[in-house]
N, C-alpha and C positions, 0 to 999 in steps of 0.2 A: 504494500500500500504506500502511495506517495505521501510525503510529509505535507501537512497543510501549509499554505502560504503564510507569510508574516501577518497579513491582515486577517486571515482566517483564524490564526492563533490568537490574535488580539480579541476578536469577537468571541471565540470560545472561552477565553479567560475572563472577559468582561461579564459574560452571562453565566458563569459558573456559580450556581446557587442564588441567582436573582432573576426576577421576571422583567424588570425595567432598568434602564440605565440612562443617564443624562449625557449630553454632549460633554460636559465637564468631566464626568466619569471616564469617558472614552479618551479625552485628551490627556488626562492625568495617567491613565493606564498605559497609553502608548508611550508616554515619557518614561514611566517607571519600568516598562519592559524593554526600554532602549530600542524601540522600533526604528527602522530606517527612515530617513528624512521623507521619502516619498509617501510612506504610510502615514506619518505625522501630518504631512501636507493634506492628504485626503481627509483625515479625521478632522482637521481644522476647518474644513469646508462644511461640516455638519451644521445645520441650523440649531439655534438654541432650543432646548426642550428635553423631554424625557421620551424614551423610545422602548417599545418591546423589541425583542430580537429581530422579528420580521421587519418592523419599521426601520430599525437601524440598518439592517442589511440592504433594504431598498434604497435608503439614502446613500449609503456607501457605494453600492453598485452603480447608481446613477452618476455619482461623481467620478468613479473609476472609468466608466464608459465615456463620459463627456470629455475626460482628459486624455483618452486614448491609451490608458494604462492596462486595459483588460488582457491584452495579449501577453504581458509579462507579469502582471500583478495577480491576474485571475479575478474572480468574483467571490462573494461570500454568501453563506447561507446559515 
């Protein structure tokens, strides 16, 4: 099985034991996990608010696709 991408690892970590997460939670977690700059840049594009996992993934996938990163960053679920 392939290793999850950095951004997928971030989402998995962020929703380990929780049902919702805020933009701030995601930004702080990306920093604390020492994610690559590209991942932190995508996370910084999230709008303010609280998200279920599905909502957060939709937001991240939209940003990833819009910036043309899907081919090397992948998408999240």
